N, C-alpha and C positions, 0 to 999 in steps of 0.2 A: 479252590476246587476240592470237593468232598472225596473221601476214600472211594465211595461208590462210583463217582464219576471217573476217577482214575482207573479203577478196575474195568469199567465199561470201555473206556478209551483203549485200554491195553488189550482187551479181549477183541475189540474191533480191529485193531492193528494186526494182531496175529491171525484173525480170520481172513483179512484182506491178503496177507503174505501167503498164507496157506493156499487160497483159492488161486491167487495169481501164479503161484509156483506150480500148482497142479495143472493149470491151463497151459503154462509154458512148457511143462514136461510132455504133456499130451501133444502139443503142437509139434515139438521136436520129434517125438516118436512117429507121428503121422508122416513126416517128411522123409523118414528113413525106412520105414517098414511097409510091407506090402508084398504083392506078387513078385515084384522085383526089389530086392533089398539094396539099399544105398548106404555106404559107410558113412559114419558121422563126419569124418574128415571131408568127404566129398560134398555132403550136405552144406557144411560150413563154407567150403570153397565156392560152391554155386551161389549161395546167398551173398557172400562177401563181394564177389565179382558183379553181381547184379545191382548192388548198391553203391559200386564205385570203389571198393576196396580190393585188395588181392592178398588172401590168406590162402596158404597152402599151394599145392600143385594145381595145374590146369585140369579141371574136371573133365571126365569123358563126356562126349556129346550126348550120349544115351542118358547118362546120370543127370545132366542138365535139362534134358527134355522131360524126364520123369519128375524131377523135383520142382523145376520152375514152372513148367507148362501144365502139369497134371496136379501135383500134390499141394503146392503152396495155395493156389486159388481155392482148392477144395478145403483145405484146412482153415483158411480165412473165412470162407463161406460158412463152415461149421461154427465158427466163433460168432459170426453175425446172426446165424439162425438160433443157436443154443442160447447165446447171451440175450438176444432180443425176445425170445419166448419167455425165458425166465423172468426177465425185467417186467414185461407186460403182464405175466402171471401174478407178480407181486402186486402190481397196481390194481389188477382186477380183483384179487382177494381183498385189497384194502378198500376199494370203493364200494364193494358189496359186503364187506365185513364178513366174508364167507370163506373159510379155508378150503372149501371144495371147488371154488371158482377156478376155471382153467379155460384158456381161449380155444383149445381144440375140444375139450369135453362139452363146452357149452354151445357148440355149433358154429363158432366163428371160423374154425379151420375148414370143416366140410363146406360151409358157405362160400368161403374164399376159393375153395377148389372149383367150385361151379364157374366162377368168373375166370379163374386161371385157365381152365379147359377151353372156355370160349375164347379167351384172349390168345391161347396158343394156336388155336385153329385159324384165328384171323391175323396174327402178327408175330408168330414164333415165340422166342424167350422173352423179348421185351413186352409183347402183347400178354404173355402169360403172367408176368409179375404185375403189369399194370391192371389187368383184369382181376387178379387176385386181390390187389389193394383196394380197388373200388367195391368189390363184393364183400370184402371184409368190413369196410365201413358200413355198408347197408345192413349186414347181419347184426353188427354191433348195435346199431340204432333200434333194430327189431328186439334185441335182447333187452334193451333198456325199457321198452314198453312191457315185455314180459316180466321183468324184475318187479315192477309195481304191483303185479297181481299175485306174487308169491313172496312178498316181504315177510320176514320173520320165520320162514320155514326154509332153511338151507337144503334139506334133503329134497324137498319138493321142487325147489328152484333148479337143482342140479338134474333132477329127473325130466323136467320140462326142457332143459337144454339138450340132454342126451336125446330126447325124442326129436327135437328139432334137428339135431345133427344127423340122426338116422334117416330122416326124411330128406335132408339135403344130400346125404351120401348117395341115396338112390338116384337122385338127379345127376350126381356126378358120373355114376355108371352110365346112365342113359346118354349123356353128352359125349362121353368117351367112345361108347360103341357106335354112335351116330357120326363121329367125326372121321377125318382122314387119318388112318393109322400111321401114315408116313410123316405126319406133321405133329400129331398129339401123342405125347408119351402114353404107355399102356397104363391101365387101371392100377396096377400095383404101385406105380410111381406116386400117384396122387393119394392113395389111402395109406401106404406104409412109409413114404417118404425115402428119398435117396439123394446122396450127394454126388452121384456118378456123373451128372450132367454139369458139374461145376466148371466154369471158365472164368477168366479175368473179367469178361463182360457181365456175366451173370453176378459175380461177387460185387462189382462196382455198382451195378444198379440196385442190388439188394441193400448194399450198405447205405446208400442215400436214402432209400425208401424206408429203412428201419431207423436210421439215425435221427431223422426229423421227428417222428412220432415219440421216440424215446426222449428227445430234448423237451418236447411239450410235456411229457409226464414228469420230468425232473422239475420243470417250472412249476407244476401243480403239486409237487411233493408236500409242501406245508399244508395245503388244503386237504390232502389225503390224511395227513396226520390228525387234523381236526375232525375229519369225518369219522375217524376211528372212535370218537367219543359219542357218535350218534348224530343223526341229521339235524334234530332239534338243537342240540348243543353247538353244532357247527354253525348253524344259522345265527344263533346268539353271538357267536364269536366273529361274525362278518363274512362268512363263506357263502357265496352264491351256489347253493347245494346242487340245484338242477343243472346249472351251467357247468359246474365242475364235473358232475358225473357224466354229462353228455360229452364234454371235451375229452375226458379220460377214456371213455369207451370208444370214441372215434379214433383216438391215438392207438389204442389197443387193437382195434380192427384193422387199422392201416398197417401197422407193424406185422401183425399176424398174417394178413393178406399177402404182404410182400414175401415173407418166408415161405408161405405155401406156394406162391407162384414160382419161386426159385427152386424148391426141393420137395414139394408136396407136403402132406400132413405128417408132422413129427410130433407125436402125442405125448402128453403127461410131463413135458419138461416144465411147463408153466405151473403145474400142480406140485410136483415133487420138490423142485430146487428152492422156490420161495418159502415153502413150509419149513424145510430143513434149516435154511439160512436164517429165518426169522428168529428161531430159537436162540441164536448167538448174536444176531445183528441188533436186536432191540426194536423199538417202535418207529424209529425214524425212517420214513419211506424214501428219503433221498439216499440214505445209506443202504437200505434194504434193497433198493433197485439196483444200485451199483454193485453190491456184493452178490446179488442174484445173477447179474450179467456174468460176472466172472465164473460163478458156479455153474451156470448153464452152458457157458462156453467150454468149460472143462468137461462137463458131462457129455456133451454131444461129440466133442473131439474124441473122447475115450470110447463112446458107442461106435462112432465111425471107424476108429481103429480096429475094434473087434469085428465089425461088420466086414472089413476088407481082408482080415487075416484069419479068422476062425475056420473058414472053409475054403481057403485059397485053392484054385483060382475062382471059385464061385463067391459072389458078393451078396451078403445078407442085407436086407433093407434096414437102414439105421432106425426107422420108426418102429420096427418089429422089436429091436432090443430095448428101446426106450419103454415100449409098452409092457415087456416082460417085467421091468422094474416098477413101472408106474401103476399097472393094473392092480397088483395087490396092495400097494400103498393107497390107492383111491378107495378100495374096499374097506380098509382099516379106518380111514377118515370118515367114510360114509357111516360106518357102524357107530363111531364116536358121536357123529352129529345126530344120529337117531337117539342114542342114549341121552344126549344133552337135552 
């Protein structure tokens, strides 16, 4: 093993440790902080008793309700949403070889929101997540067709995606206003994202519908590595380029749709996190997606913590906070793409 390889492995090891520690710290803070503060000892006591152990004194019933019923599923859902969006963002940037590619920015998120709103009106939470998943798949396939017409021009490709997203967002608004308000969440939920509706059921459903597409992406990680050399070169190396791109886009659409159905549109996670992590993770998409998952989980956990505590008892939409960071970041990347 060369010195360069040793340094790369060491840097990757440190990157994983830092990201995992950040996610774990944010997870713990989310369980204890909020409109009602819960002492760390009580948090540990609640968690230990729920997994069959007994640490500390018997927790108060109110603390157990707050921690286990409200905050644990919410924090776990934040991990699934943040990690899932960051991982699919890494895959999307890889398949298009475009650092500006983001599932929400390119219209997959708003498109999934249309299916989620329709699903919520027909079948509640389960219908919302299922509808978002199906709609995300359809928009991803549409995006594949559009990508062929804008190849080689990343700025134009993103602008086409933004235009598509704007048109789909208008339809989201129409469906929300035309639906039963007692069944369908308000417009703010779908466009700005919120983890306020998190339950164990929502978390479990989202976990399955995000885990399956992420597994598909990991299976195709080697093909993504070869695609980074260019489509012609990848074909010479035995990659079925059209099939790989289609499969990856379908996985991205399904995972994004599931997150939108669960929490609404949380923008820029799939843009910011993979771009930052890639600088330290290197070209391997298998490692990049795994590291991006940890980074995205930590990012959304931190954003949700701020959303719940900055204006207590008022809760800020988590997507609003991710947009505050991601918006300027996107403009910087867009400027670089135009200069290039």
